[in-house]
C-alpha positions in Angstrom: 3.5 11.7 -12.8 3.8 13.9 -15.8 1.1 14.8 -18.4 -0.7 11.6 -17.8 -4.0 10.9 -19.7 -7.0 12.0 -17.7 -8.5 8.5 -17.5 -6.3 7.5 -14.6 -9.4 6.4 -12.6 -9.6 3.5 -15.0 -6.1 2.4 -14.3 -6.7 -0.3 -11.8 -9.2 -2.4 -13.8 -7.2 -1.7 -17.0 -4.3 -3.5 -15.4 -6.3 -6.6 -14.8 -8.0 -6.8 -18.2 -5.2 -5.7 -20.5 -1.9 -5.6 -18.6 0.2 -3.2 -16.5 -0.8 0.4 -15.7 2.7 1.5 -14.7 5.0 3.0 -17.3 9.1 3.4 -17.6 14.5 2.4 -19.6 20.1 0.7 -19.6 21.6 4.0 -18.6 24.1 4.7 -21.3 27.4 6.2 -20.2 28.2 6.9 -23.8 24.8 7.9 -25.0 22.9 11.2 -24.8 19.5 11.2 -23.0 17.8 11.3 -26.4 19.7 8.2 -27.5 19.0 6.4 -24.3 15.3 7.1 -24.5 15.3 5.7 -28.0 17.1 2.6 -26.8 14.6 2.2 -24.1 11.8 2.3 -26.6 13.5 -0.5 -28.6 13.9 -2.5 -25.3 10.2 -2.0 -24.4 9.2 -3.4 -27.9 11.4 -6.5 -27.2 9.6 -7.2 -23.9 12.9 -8.2 -22.3 12.1 -7.6 -18.6 15.7 -7.8 -17.4 16.9 -5.3 -19.9 13.9 -2.9 -19.3 14.5 -3.0 -15.5 18.2 -2.3 -16.1 17.3 1.3 -17.2 15.5 2.1 -14.0 16.3 3.8 -10.7 15.5 1.8 -7.5 12.0 3.3 -7.2 11.0 2.5 -10.8 12.5 -1.0 -10.5 10.2 -1.7 -7.5 7.1 -0.4 -9.4 7.8 -2.4 -12.6 9.2 -5.6 -11.1 6.1 -7.6 -11.9 5.0 -5.7 -15.0 7.8 -4.3 -17.1 7.4 -6.8 -20.0 3.7 -5.9 -20.3 4.2 -2.2 -21.0 4.4 -2.5 -24.8 1.6 -5.1 -24.9 -0.6 -2.7 -23.1 0.2 0.2 -25.5 -0.4 -1.8 -28.7 -3.6 -3.3 -27.2 -4.9 0.3 -26.8 -3.4 2.0 -29.8 -2.8 -0.7 -32.4 0.4 -1.8 -34.2 3.5 0.4 -33.7 4.6 2.2 -36.9 7.6 4.3 -36.1 9.3 6.8 -33.8 9.2 10.5 -34.8 10.9 13.6 -33.5 12.2 14.1 -30.0 13.0 17.1 -27.9 14.4 18.0 -24.4 12.4 19.6 -21.7 14.7 19.5 -18.7 13.5 20.4 -15.2 16.1 21.3 -12.7 18.6 18.4 -12.2 16.3 16.1 -14.2 16.9 15.5 -17.9 13.6 14.9 -19.7 13.2 13.6 -23.2 9.9 13.8 -25.1 9.6 11.5 -28.1 6.8 10.9 -30.6 5.6 7.4 -31.2 3.2 6.6 -34.0 0.7 3.7 -33.8 -2.0 2.6 -36.1 -4.7 4.2 -33.9 -3.0 7.3 -32.7 0.2 9.2 -31.7 1.8 9.1 -28.3 4.5 11.1 -26.6 6.9 9.0 -24.6 8.2 11.2 -21.7 11.4 9.7 -20.2 12.8 11.4 -17.0 16.5 10.7 -16.2 18.1 11.4 -12.8 21.6 12.7 -12.2 23.0 9.2 -12.7 21.4 8.7 -16.0 18.8 6.3 -14.7 15.1 6.4 -15.6 13.3 8.0 -12.7 10.0 8.3 -14.6 8.4 7.1 -17.8 4.9 8.0 -19.0 3.0 8.0 -22.2 0.5 10.7 -23.2 -1.6 11.2 -26.3 -0.7 14.0 -28.6 2.1 15.5 -30.7 5.2 17.6 -30.0 4.8 21.3 -30.8 6.5 22.7 -33.8 6.8 21.6 -37.4 5.0 18.3 -38.0 3.1 18.3 -34.8 1.3 20.2 -32.0 -0.5 23.5 -32.4 0.2 26.9 -33.7 1.8 29.4 -31.4 -0.6 30.5 -28.8 -1.6 34.1 -28.5 -1.8 35.6 -25.0 0.3 36.9 -22.1 2.7 34.5 -20.4 2.2 34.7 -16.7 3.7 33.1 -13.6 2.2 32.6 -10.1 2.5 30.1 -7.3 1.0 28.7 -4.1 4.3 27.0 -3.2 7.5 28.8 -4.1 9.1 25.4 -5.0 6.6 25.1 -7.9 6.1 28.3 -9.9 3.1 27.8 -12.2 3.3 29.0 -15.9 0.1 30.0 -17.6 -1.5 32.1 -20.4 -3.8 35.0 -19.9 -6.0 36.1 -22.8 -8.0 39.3 -23.0 -10.7 40.3 -25.4 -9.6 42.6 -28.2 -12.1 45.3 -27.2 -12.1 44.9 -23.5 -13.6 47.7 -21.5 -11.9 49.4 -18.5 -12.4 46.2 -16.6 -13.7 42.9 -17.8 -14.9 39.6 -16.2 -12.5 36.7 -16.1 -12.5 32.9 -15.7 -9.9 30.6 -14.2 -9.9 27.1 -15.8 -9.4 24.2 -13.5 -8.2 20.8 -14.9 -9.5 17.3 -14.5 -7.5 14.3 -13.2 -4.1 13.7 -14.6 -1.1 15.9 -15.2 -2.5 18.3 -17.9 -1.0 21.2 -19.8 -2.6 24.6 -19.9 -4.8 23.5 -22.8 -6.0 20.4 -21.1 -4.8 18.4 -24.2 -6.6 15.1 -24.4 -5.9 13.0 -27.5 -6.6 15.2 -30.5 -8.5 17.8 -28.4 -7.5 20.9 -26.5 -10.5 21.5 -24.2 -9.2 24.6 -22.4 -7.8 26.2 -25.5 -11.2 25.9 -27.2 -12.9 27.4 -24.1 -10.4 30.2 -23.8 -10.6 31.1 -27.5 -14.4 31.1 -27.4 -14.8 33.1 -24.2 -12.2 35.7 -25.1 -14.1 36.3 -28.4 -17.2 36.8 -26.3 -15.6 39.5 -24.0 -14.3 37.4 -21.1 -10.6 37.2 -20.0 -9.3 33.7 -19.4 -6.4 32.3 -17.3 -5.3 28.8 -18.0 -2.1 27.2 -16.8 0.1 24.1 -16.7 -0.8 21.9 -13.8 1.8 21.5 -11.1 2.1 17.8 -11.8 2.6 18.4 -15.5 5.6 20.7 -15.0 7.1 19.2 -11.8 6.0 15.6 -12.0 9.5 14.2 -11.5 10.4 16.5 -8.6 7.1 15.8 -6.8 7.5 12.0 -7.2 11.0 12.2 -5.8 10.2 14.5 -2.9 10.2 13.3 0.7 6.6 14.2 1.3 5.3 12.5 -1.9 3.6 9.8 0.2 1.3 12.5 1.6 0.4 14.1 -1.7 -3.2 15.4 -1.6 -5.7 17.0 -4.0 -4.7 20.3 -2.4 -1.2 19.8 -3.7 -2.4 18.7 -7.0 -5.2 21.1 -7.8 -6.8 23.4 -5.2 -3.8 25.3 -3.8 -2.7 26.5 -7.3 -6.3 27.3 -8.3 -6.6 29.6 -5.3 -3.3 31.2 -6.2 -4.6 31.8 -9.8 -7.7 33.6 -8.4 -5.5 35.8 -6.2 -3.2 36.5 -9.2 -6.1 37.7 -11.3 -7.4 39.9 -8.5 -4.1 41.8 -8.8 -4.5 42.6 -12.5 -6.1 46.0 -12.8 -7.7 45.1 -16.1 -9.9 42.5 -14.4 -13.1 43.2 -12.6 -12.2 41.7 -9.2 -15.9 41.2 -8.4 -16.5 39.2 -11.6 -13.9 36.4 -11.4 -15.4 33.0 -12.1 -14.1 29.4 -11.7 -14.7 26.9 -14.5 -13.7 23.3 -13.8 -13.7 20.2 -15.9 -14.3 16.6 -14.6 -12.4 16.2 -11.3 -11.7 19.9 -11.1 -15.4 20.7 -11.5 -16.2 18.9 -8.2 -13.7 21.1 -6.3 -14.9 24.5 -7.3 -16.9 25.3 -4.2 -14.0 24.2 -2.0 -11.7 26.5 -3.9 -14.2 29.3 -3.7 -14.4 29.0 0.1 -10.7 29.9 0.2 -10.5 32.4 -2.7 -14.0 33.8 -3.1 -15.3 34.3 -6.6 -18.4 35.5 -8.4 -19.6 32.1 -9.4 -18.9 28.7 -10.8 -19.1 26.7 -14.1 -19.2 22.9 -13.4 -18.3 21.0 -16.5 -18.8 17.2 -16.4 -18.3 17.2 -12.6 -19.7 15.0 -10.0 -21.0 15.7 -6.5 -20.1 12.1 -5.5 -17.0 11.0 -3.7 -14.1 10.2 -6.1 -14.0 6.5 -5.1 -17.7 6.2 -5.9 -17.1 7.4 -9.4 -14.1 5.1 -9.8 -16.3 2.2 -8.6 -19.0 3.0 -11.2 -16.4 3.3 -14.0 -14.8 0.0 -13.1 -18.2 -1.8 -12.9 -19.1 -0.5 -16.3 -15.9 -1.8 -17.8 -16.5 -5.2 -16.3 -20.0 -5.3 -17.7 -18.8 -4.2 -21.1 -16.2 -6.9 -21.1 -18.6 -9.5 -19.9 -21.1 -8.7 -22.6 -18.4 -9.1 -25.2 -17.9 -12.7 -24.3 -14.5 -14.2 -25.3 -12.4 -17.1 -24.4 -12.2 -19.0 -21.1 -9.1 -16.9 -20.3 -11.0 -13.7 -20.9 -13.9 -14.8 -18.7 -11.4 -15.7 -16.0 -9.9 -12.2 -16.2 -13.4 -10.7 -15.9 -14.1 -12.8 -12.8 -10.8 -11.6 -11.3 -11.9 -8.0 -12.1 -15.2 -8.5 -10.3 -13.5 -9.8 -7.2 -11.0 -6.9 -7.4 -13.9 -4.3 -7.5 -15.7 -5.9 -4.6 -12.5 -5.9 -2.5 -11.6 -2.3 -3.3 -15.2 -1.2 -2.5 -14.9 -2.7 1.0 -11.7 -0.8 1.5 -13.2 2.4 0.2 -16.1 2.2 2.6 -13.6 2.3 5.5 -11.6 5.3 4.1 -12.9 8.0 6.5 -11.9 6.0 9.5 -8.6 4.7 8.1 -5.5 5.2 10.3 -2.6 7.4 9.0 -0.4 4.3 8.7 -3.0 2.4 6.7 -3.7 5.4 4.5 0.0 5.7 3.7 0.4 2.1 2.7 -3.0 1.3 1.1 -4.4 1.9 -2.4 -8.0 1.9 -3.5 -8.9 1.4 -7.1 -5.2 2.0 -7.8 -5.1 5.4 -6.1 -3.2 6.1 -2.8 -5.6 6.0 0.1 -3.9 9.1 1.6 -4.7 11.0 -1.6 -8.3 9.8 -1.6 -8.8 10.6 2.0 -8.0 14.3 1.2 -11.4 14.4 -0.5 -13.4 13.1 2.4 -14.2 16.4 4.0 -15.2 18.0 0.6 -19.0 17.9 -0.1 -19.3 20.0 -3.3 -23.1 20.4 -3.3 -23.2 21.3 0.4 -20.5 23.9 -0.1 -22.3 25.4 -3.1 -25.5 25.6 -1.2 -23.8 27.2 1.8 -22.1 30.0 -0.2 -25.1 30.6 -2.5 -23.0 32.0 -5.4 -24.4 31.4 -8.9 -23.5 28.0 -10.3 -23.9 26.6 -13.8 -23.9 22.8 -14.1 -23.1 21.5 -17.6 -23.3 17.9 -18.7 -22.8 15.9 -21.9 -25.5 13.3 -22.7 -22.9 11.0 -24.2 -20.3 11.3 -21.4 -19.0 7.8 -20.5 -16.8 8.9 -17.7 -19.3 11.0 -15.7 -22.7 9.8 -16.8 -25.7 12.1 -17.5 -27.3 10.7 -14.3 -24.9 12.8 -12.3 -26.8 15.9 -13.6 -29.9 14.6 -11.8 -27.8 14.1 -8.7 -26.7 17.7 -8.8 -30.3 18.9 -9.3 -31.4 17.0 -6.1 -28.4 18.1 -4.1 -28.8 21.7 -5.1 -32.5 21.9 -4.6 -32.2 24.5 -1.9 -29.6 26.6 -3.8 -30.7 30.1 -4.6 -29.1 30.3 -8.1 -28.3 26.9 -9.6 -28.7 26.4 -13.3 -28.4 23.2 -15.3 -27.8 22.3 -19.0 -27.7 19.0 -20.7 -26.2 18.6 -24.2 -27.5 15.2 -25.5 -25.0 14.9 -28.3 -21.8 15.8 -26.5 -19.2 13.7 -24.8 -17.0 14.1 -21.7 -14.9 16.7 -23.6 -18.1 18.6 -24.7 -17.4 17.6 -28.3 -19.8 16.1 -30.7 -18.3 12.7 -31.4 -20.1 10.9 -34.3 -18.0 7.8 -34.9 -18.6 4.2 -33.8 -19.6 3.6 -30.2 -16.4 3.1 -28.1 -16.5 1.1 -24.9 -15.2 2.9 -21.8 -12.0 0.8 -21.6 -11.0 2.1 -25.0 -12.4 5.6 -24.6 -9.0 7.1 -25.7 -9.9 6.1 -29.3 -12.9 8.5 -29.1 -10.7 11.3 -27.8 -8.3 10.7 -30.7 -10.9 12.3 -32.9 -10.9 16.1 -32.9 -14.2 17.3 -31.6 -14.0 21.0 -30.6 -15.9 22.2 -27.5 -19.4 23.0 -28.9 -20.3 26.6 -29.5 -23.5 26.1 -27.5 -21.5 25.3 -24.4 -19.3 28.4 -24.7 -22.4 30.5 -25.5 -24.1 29.3 -22.3 -21.0 30.0 -20.2 -20.7 33.5 -21.7 -24.4 34.2 -21.0 -24.0 33.0 -17.4 -21.2 35.4 -16.8 -23.0 38.2 -18.6 -21.8 41.3 -20.4 
């Protein structure tokens, strides 16, 4: 649960069609964490299940017992032939030792994040797209004010606050709210840095911007190991820290406290009105969000993947996998339809489309459109016409759901994708959407212009 790629909604069906979705490495008494992480990579390449499991703590062994040997197969299926390992660096958190290592594949670059417990066993292993910062990778040094705030004192949140060069006595400000997955402050996805683009663009247009590392990005290992992890909710993941961010901005005398806005992307976009109820703001910018329940979007994504795979044909074995996937989707849908009435015991032990039922149940009382209509604050709904994760039809759903809203505005960008970039390469199926995001497509100026105009001078 670290900086996981934002397509985790696709994880369940991906596991059926390509291999395991869970990631992971022999503790080495005489090896440094960096050396052990490198040995783990070599073992993953070998596919030797017994040796892979030997690296793990008890929790990881349980997670990977049936899938450890498939990890590397899954990675190469998605990213092509492995080329070589690059640089590595340490990013420890408390008692956990964390190693970040670059891995180069034919179709992209990944960071292997290996988390070691106090006994040198692997307590977490995840792969994210991108490069390490510094020479040879990452981005240039970011300009802005480093800030810290928190909703839970166990998890201080680090962020970056940028102000316009010629800000007046007080200026409007925006808080950026991430999508699904454990994102950094820039919402780095493949070759793209969605929030960095938005922050740079809005700051140049007179708006202060606060962006921050998501709690699960910074404290993934601690959260996973905590006693209350089974009851982890969307409030723990997103909304509590977003509310704290708004309160933090209100305390900055350079910010016009009456002109603080929330801008959310993807999953975060559907939570803005809920956040605004608890930390009132001047308005909302919904970017590729949905007014539907999370499991309904997961259902649609999984069905689309099945149809894409079915249309592609293949061997008898491929068709068998597709049929298994169809059966899986049908079974998960039945479970999802009982979510609101599910007992606590079942919610703690059940998963739906690969997501914990307890976590999904935390969304059940959140109706984004109804909350927007009730508070009546200005809302701008933005949608890319080539978005494969949240389809353009969701903009029509927003229009219908907000028909009684006093100030709802809508914009469709026919050529833009889920990241609000203009991807012009070959058409990529949803199951391999990461290949599209591996291409640098900055957030379009038209999007930033519309947001700035919505906020006003």
